[in-house]
OpenMM code with the backbone's topology and positions (N, CA, C; nanometers):
from openmm import Vec3, app, unit

residues = "MET LEU ASP ARG GLN GLN ARG LEU VAL ASP LEU ASP GLU LEU ARG ASN TYR VAL TYR GLN THR LEU CYS ASP HIS HIS GLN LEU GLU PRO ASP VAL PHE PRO MET THR GLU ARG ILE LEU LEU ARG ARG GLY ARG ALA CYS GLY VAL PHE PHE CYS ILE HIS GLY PRO GLY THR ALA VAL PHE THR ALA VAL TRP GLU THR ASP THR SER ALA ILE LEU PHE TYR GLY PRO ARG GLY ASP ARG LEU GLY LYS THR ARG LEU TYR SER ALA PRO THR LEU GLU ALA VAL GLY ASN".split()
positions = [
    Vec3(10.6106, 7.7243, 10.9481),
    Vec3(10.6461, 7.7613, 10.8124),
    Vec3(10.5874, 7.8995, 10.7827),
    Vec3(10.6669, 7.9831, 10.7197),
    Vec3(10.6220, 8.1149, 10.6773),
    Vec3(10.5209, 8.1015, 10.5639),
    Vec3(10.4166, 8.1801, 10.5666),
    Vec3(10.3249, 8.1893, 10.4533),
    Vec3(10.2668, 8.3291, 10.4574),
    Vec3(10.3194, 8.4152, 10.3726),
    Vec3(10.2853, 8.5569, 10.3757),
    Vec3(10.2458, 8.6070, 10.2383),
    Vec3(10.1928, 8.7303, 10.2382),
    Vec3(10.1702, 8.8035, 10.1142),
    Vec3(10.2431, 8.9356, 10.1270),
    Vec3(10.2978, 8.9832, 10.0163),
    Vec3(10.3810, 9.1027, 10.0209),
    Vec3(10.3686, 9.1797, 9.8902),
    Vec3(10.3856, 9.3107, 9.8996),
    Vec3(10.3923, 9.3966, 9.7811),
    Vec3(10.5341, 9.4523, 9.7738),
    Vec3(10.6061, 9.4202, 9.6672),
    Vec3(10.7434, 9.4677, 9.6466),
    Vec3(10.7496, 9.5309, 9.5086),
    Vec3(10.7766, 9.6602, 9.5036),
    Vec3(10.7651, 9.7312, 9.3760),
    Vec3(10.8931, 9.7399, 9.2954),
    Vec3(11.0093, 9.7236, 9.3604),
    Vec3(11.1330, 9.7291, 9.2820),
    Vec3(11.2320, 9.6230, 9.3314),
    Vec3(11.3361, 9.6073, 9.2531),
    Vec3(11.4334, 9.5023, 9.2810),
    Vec3(11.5030, 9.5208, 9.4156),
    Vec3(11.5329, 9.6442, 9.4539),
    Vec3(11.5969, 9.6678, 9.5830),
    Vec3(11.5074, 9.6245, 9.6983),
    Vec3(11.3768, 9.6515, 9.6888),
    Vec3(11.2828, 9.6056, 9.7916),
    Vec3(11.2806, 9.4538, 9.7990),
    Vec3(11.2818, 9.3890, 9.6828),
    Vec3(11.2826, 9.2428, 9.6779),
    Vec3(11.4073, 9.1867, 9.7444),
    Vec3(11.5227, 9.2400, 9.7084),
    Vec3(11.6487, 9.1941, 9.7682),
    Vec3(11.6484, 9.2137, 9.9199),
    Vec3(11.6079, 9.3334, 9.9637),
    Vec3(11.6059, 9.3631, 10.1068),
    Vec3(11.5093, 9.2718, 10.1820),
    Vec3(11.3939, 9.2457, 10.1228),
    Vec3(11.2958, 9.1572, 10.1862),
    Vec3(11.3522, 9.0158, 10.2017),
    Vec3(11.4119, 8.9635, 10.0953),
    Vec3(11.4699, 8.8285, 10.1006),
    Vec3(11.5811, 8.8239, 10.2050),
    Vec3(11.6705, 8.9205, 10.2021),
    Vec3(11.7836, 8.9220, 10.2955),
    Vec3(11.7346, 8.9299, 10.4401),
    Vec3(11.6421, 9.0223, 10.4668),
    Vec3(11.5934, 9.0409, 10.6034),
    Vec3(11.5156, 8.9191, 10.6526),
    Vec3(11.4348, 8.8597, 10.5660),
    Vec3(11.3572, 8.7414, 10.6039),
    Vec3(11.4489, 8.6248, 10.6381),
    Vec3(11.5504, 8.6008, 10.5549),
    Vec3(11.6447, 8.4918, 10.5839),
    Vec3(11.7236, 8.5195, 10.7122),
    Vec3(11.7695, 8.6424, 10.7305),
    Vec3(11.8443, 8.6771, 10.8527),
    Vec3(11.7574, 8.6606, 10.9763),
    Vec3(11.6335, 8.7091, 10.9702),
    Vec3(11.5435, 8.6970, 11.0852),
    Vec3(11.5171, 8.5505, 11.1194),
    Vec3(11.4876, 8.4708, 11.0188),
    Vec3(11.4522, 8.3303, 11.0435),
    Vec3(11.5689, 8.2495, 11.0999),
    Vec3(11.6890, 8.2798, 11.0538),
    Vec3(11.8063, 8.2024, 11.0959),
    Vec3(11.8889, 8.2737, 11.2027),
    Vec3(11.8361, 8.3845, 11.2557),
    Vec3(11.9009, 8.4621, 11.3609),
    Vec3(12.0429, 8.5036, 11.3210),
    Vec3(12.0535, 8.5546, 11.1988),
    Vec3(12.1811, 8.6047, 11.1476),
    Vec3(12.1881, 8.7551, 11.1700),
    Vec3(12.3045, 8.8041, 11.2019),
    Vec3(12.3253, 8.9479, 11.2183),
    Vec3(12.3177, 9.0144, 11.0802),
    Vec3(12.2218, 9.1071, 11.0598),
    Vec3(12.2111, 9.1737, 10.9289),
    Vec3(12.3395, 9.2487, 10.8915),
    Vec3(12.3669, 9.2547, 10.7650),
    Vec3(12.4823, 9.3252, 10.7085),
    Vec3(12.6166, 9.2622, 10.7432),
    Vec3(12.6168, 9.1411, 10.7970),
    Vec3(12.7420, 9.0720, 10.8291),
    Vec3(12.7763, 8.9713, 10.7190),
    Vec3(12.6756, 8.9013, 10.6686),
    Vec3(12.6989, 8.7949, 10.5714),
    Vec3(12.6572, 8.8408, 10.4321),
    Vec3(12.7384, 8.8113, 10.3311),
    Vec3(12.7067, 8.8561, 10.1948),
    Vec3(12.5958, 8.7726, 10.1310),
    Vec3(12.5219, 8.8362, 10.0399),
    Vec3(12.4197, 8.7655, 9.9640),
    Vec3(12.4533, 8.7768, 9.8163),
    Vec3(12.4458, 8.6648, 9.7465),
    Vec3(12.4657, 8.6631, 9.6022),
    Vec3(12.3324, 8.6298, 9.5356),
    Vec3(12.3251, 8.6543, 9.4074),
    Vec3(12.2034, 8.6215, 9.3333),
    Vec3(12.2395, 8.5779, 9.1924),
    Vec3(12.1528, 8.4975, 9.1357),
    Vec3(12.1739, 8.4453, 9.0009),
    Vec3(12.0392, 8.4343, 8.9307),
    Vec3(12.0345, 8.4783, 8.8067),
    Vec3(11.9115, 8.4675, 8.7278),
    Vec3(11.8923, 8.3223, 8.6860),
    Vec3(11.7704, 8.2725, 8.7019),
    Vec3(11.7367, 8.1355, 8.6635),
    Vec3(11.6737, 8.1368, 8.5244),
    Vec3(11.7107, 8.0376, 8.4441),
    Vec3(11.6603, 8.0275, 8.3070),
    Vec3(11.5826, 7.8986, 8.2875),
    Vec3(11.4769, 7.9081, 8.2081),
    Vec3(11.4008, 7.7907, 8.1666),
    Vec3(11.3843, 7.8007, 8.0162),
    Vec3(11.4372, 7.7026, 7.9444),
    Vec3(11.4338, 7.7027, 7.7971),
    Vec3(11.4907, 7.8318, 7.7395),
    Vec3(11.5981, 7.8803, 7.8026),
    Vec3(11.6660, 7.9992, 7.7546),
    Vec3(11.6002, 8.1310, 7.7929),
    Vec3(11.4926, 8.1253, 7.8705),
    Vec3(11.4193, 8.2453, 7.9100),
    Vec3(11.4275, 8.2634, 8.0619),
    Vec3(11.4525, 8.3861, 8.1063),
    Vec3(11.4605, 8.4139, 8.2501),
    Vec3(11.3264, 8.3846, 8.3164),
    Vec3(11.3308, 8.3117, 8.4294),
    Vec3(11.2066, 8.2734, 8.4972),
    Vec3(11.2126, 8.2973, 8.6478),
    Vec3(11.3239, 8.3481, 8.6982),
    Vec3(11.3334, 8.3733, 8.8412),
    Vec3(11.4736, 8.4123, 8.8823),
    Vec3(11.4900, 8.4282, 9.0135),
    Vec3(11.6201, 8.4643, 9.0693),
    Vec3(11.6469, 8.3767, 9.1907),
    Vec3(11.7689, 8.3237, 9.1991),
    Vec3(11.8149, 8.2446, 9.3122),
    Vec3(11.8991, 8.3355, 9.4015),
    Vec3(11.8620, 8.3473, 9.5288),
    Vec3(11.9351, 8.4280, 9.6263),
    Vec3(12.0038, 8.3351, 9.7253),
    Vec3(12.1248, 8.3703, 9.7670),
    Vec3(12.2000, 8.2869, 9.8608),
    Vec3(12.2766, 8.3743, 9.9591),
    Vec3(12.2502, 8.3551, 10.0885),
    Vec3(12.3301, 8.4203, 10.1923),
    Vec3(12.4360, 8.3201, 10.2354),
    Vec3(12.5599, 8.3630, 10.2328),
    Vec3(12.6722, 8.2786, 10.2721),
    Vec3(12.6986, 8.3059, 10.4193),
    Vec3(12.6468, 8.2171, 10.5041),
    Vec3(12.6510, 8.2370, 10.6485),
    Vec3(12.7797, 8.1896, 10.7118),
    Vec3(12.7746, 8.1661, 10.8428),
    Vec3(12.8949, 8.1230, 10.9144),
    Vec3(12.9425, 7.9849, 10.8669),
    Vec3(13.0732, 7.9704, 10.8591),
    Vec3(13.1298, 7.8429, 10.8130),
    Vec3(13.0867, 7.8146, 10.6705),
    Vec3(13.0315, 7.6971, 10.6490),
    Vec3(12.9861, 7.6601, 10.5146),
    Vec3(12.8342, 7.6685, 10.5007),
    Vec3(12.7660, 7.7229, 10.5999),
    Vec3(12.6198, 7.7317, 10.5956),
    Vec3(12.5744, 7.8298, 10.4881),
    Vec3(12.4728, 7.7885, 10.4119),
    Vec3(12.4112, 7.8775, 10.3136),
    Vec3(12.2599, 7.8760, 10.3346),
    Vec3(12.1998, 7.9905, 10.3138),
    Vec3(12.0564, 8.0081, 10.3323),
    Vec3(12.0036, 8.0668, 10.2025),
    Vec3(11.9008, 8.0059, 10.1445),
    Vec3(11.8619, 8.0417, 10.0094),
    Vec3(11.7137, 8.0766, 9.9966),
    Vec3(11.6852, 8.1435, 9.8868),
    Vec3(11.5479, 8.1745, 9.8485),
    Vec3(11.5416, 8.1792, 9.6961),
    Vec3(11.4256, 8.1478, 9.6423),
    Vec3(11.4040, 8.1511, 9.4985),
    Vec3(11.2805, 8.2357, 9.4709),
    Vec3(11.2970, 8.3367, 9.3869),
    Vec3(11.1839, 8.4161, 9.3405),
    Vec3(11.1399, 8.3563, 9.2083),
    Vec3(11.0209, 8.2974, 9.2048),
    Vec3(10.9637, 8.2390, 9.0835),
    Vec3(10.8695, 8.3399, 9.0205),
    Vec3(10.9023, 8.3871, 8.9026),
    Vec3(10.8175, 8.4882, 8.8401),
    Vec3(10.6874, 8.4300, 8.7861),
    Vec3(10.6888, 8.3031, 8.7437),
    Vec3(10.5666, 8.2412, 8.6899),
    Vec3(10.4564, 8.2331, 8.7954),
    Vec3(10.4931, 8.2019, 8.9191),
    Vec3(10.3945, 8.1901, 9.0270),
    Vec3(10.3890, 8.3153, 9.1135),
    Vec3(10.4769, 8.4102, 9.0872),
    Vec3(10.4861, 8.5348, 9.1637),
    Vec3(10.5006, 8.5049, 9.3130),
    Vec3(10.6011, 8.4223, 9.3442),
    Vec3(10.6240, 8.3816, 9.4835),
    Vec3(10.7732, 8.3729, 9.5126),
    Vec3(10.8060, 8.3894, 9.6407),
    Vec3(10.9425, 8.3695, 9.6893),
    Vec3(10.9392, 8.2481, 9.7806),
    Vec3(11.0224, 8.1485, 9.7528),
    Vec3(11.0324, 8.0281, 9.8349),
    Vec3(11.1610, 8.0367, 9.9167),
    Vec3(11.1520, 8.0130, 10.0479),
    Vec3(11.2663, 8.0233, 10.1383),
    Vec3(11.3100, 7.8839, 10.1832),
    Vec3(11.4433, 7.8627, 10.1886),
    Vec3(11.4992, 7.7324, 10.2230),
    Vec3(11.6041, 7.7458, 10.3326),
    Vec3(11.6155, 7.6398, 10.4138),
    Vec3(11.7157, 7.6345, 10.5192),
    Vec3(11.8462, 7.5761, 10.4679),
    Vec3(11.9460, 7.5651, 10.5561),
    Vec3(12.0782, 7.5171, 10.5141),
    Vec3(12.0807, 7.3714, 10.4692),
    Vec3(11.9782, 7.2933, 10.5046),
    Vec3(11.9726, 7.1530, 10.4616),
    Vec3(11.8798, 7.1321, 10.3426),
    Vec3(11.8311, 7.2445, 10.2867),
    Vec3(11.7440, 7.2345, 10.1706),
    Vec3(11.5971, 7.2213, 10.2045),
    Vec3(11.5624, 7.2252, 10.3330),
    Vec3(11.4227, 7.2151, 10.3722),
    Vec3(11.3508, 7.3476, 10.3480),
    Vec3(11.2301, 7.3392, 10.2932),
    Vec3(11.1555, 7.4616, 10.2645),
    Vec3(11.0962, 7.5182, 10.3925),
    Vec3(11.1244, 7.6458, 10.4153),
    Vec3(11.0811, 7.7116, 10.5383),
    Vec3(10.9535, 7.7906, 10.5209),
    Vec3(10.9270, 7.8339, 10.4008),
    Vec3(10.8074, 7.9139, 10.3810),
    Vec3(10.7974, 7.9719, 10.2429),
    Vec3(10.6901, 8.0503, 10.2257),
    Vec3(10.6591, 8.1051, 10.0953),
    Vec3(10.5949, 8.2421, 10.1143),
    Vec3(10.6354, 8.3356, 10.0303),
    Vec3(10.5716, 8.4663, 10.0274),
    Vec3(10.5131, 8.4861, 9.8888),
    Vec3(10.3827, 8.5085, 9.8834),
    Vec3(10.3160, 8.5364, 9.7558),
    Vec3(10.3225, 8.6868, 9.7313),
    Vec3(10.3625, 8.7230, 9.6119),
    Vec3(10.3737, 8.8642, 9.5766),
    Vec3(10.2503, 8.9072, 9.4986),
    Vec3(10.1779, 9.0041, 9.5510),
    Vec3(10.0639, 9.0560, 9.4762),
    Vec3(10.1033, 9.1768, 9.3932),
    Vec3(10.2259, 9.2225, 9.4096),
    Vec3(10.2868, 9.3227, 9.3235),
    Vec3(10.4368, 9.2993, 9.3301),
    Vec3(10.5011, 9.2885, 9.2150),
    Vec3(10.6437, 9.2543, 9.2124),
    Vec3(10.7130, 9.3272, 9.0974),
    Vec3(10.8451, 9.3457, 9.1097),
    Vec3(10.9183, 9.4051, 8.9981),
    Vec3(10.9187, 9.3103, 8.8788),
    Vec3(10.9469, 9.3651, 8.7613),
    Vec3(10.9577, 9.2798, 8.6434),
    Vec3(11.0963, 9.2177, 8.6405),
    Vec3(11.1075, 9.1035, 8.5805),
    Vec3(11.2350, 9.0349, 8.5742),
    Vec3(11.3352, 9.1099, 8.4869),
    Vec3(11.2883, 9.1889, 8.3916),
    Vec3(11.3783, 9.2665, 8.3074),
    Vec3(11.4630, 9.3614, 8.3928),
    Vec3(11.4083, 9.4058, 8.5065),
    Vec3(11.4814, 9.4980, 8.5948),
    Vec3(11.6022, 9.4319, 8.6586),
    Vec3(11.6019, 9.2994, 8.6663),
    Vec3(11.7123, 9.2264, 8.7290),
    Vec3(11.8407, 9.2397, 8.6480),
    Vec3(11.8310, 9.2386, 8.5180),
    Vec3(11.9485, 9.2449, 8.4326),
    Vec3(12.0166, 9.3803, 8.4307),
    Vec3(11.9498, 9.4849, 8.4800),
    Vec3(12.0059, 9.6202, 8.4775),
    Vec3(12.0994, 9.6464, 8.5920),
] * unit.nanometer
topology = app.Topology()
chain = topology.addChain("A")
for resn in residues:
    res = topology.addResidue(resn, chain)
    for name in ("N", "CA", "C"):
        topology.addAtom(name, app.Element.getBySymbol(name[0]), res)
């Protein structure tokens, strides 16, 4: 299981880190499969971002950036948690909406 610490200062770095980590772990060819993202809400307030790489066939590989815990959780195609990256510096969630 992955357990890392990372400093990501802007949203593009965060996206690239999530995409590259998922591709590396699942041996996916980078820049071949699209990644989507969705803002997560709790009680009407943004609290994180859900990332999803749409892999071969119906396989999906996901990650969740939780702003409350300042961590990224990585998941496999069956929903099993693969690891966690703690962010000691991260972009603000307001930057996601821009």
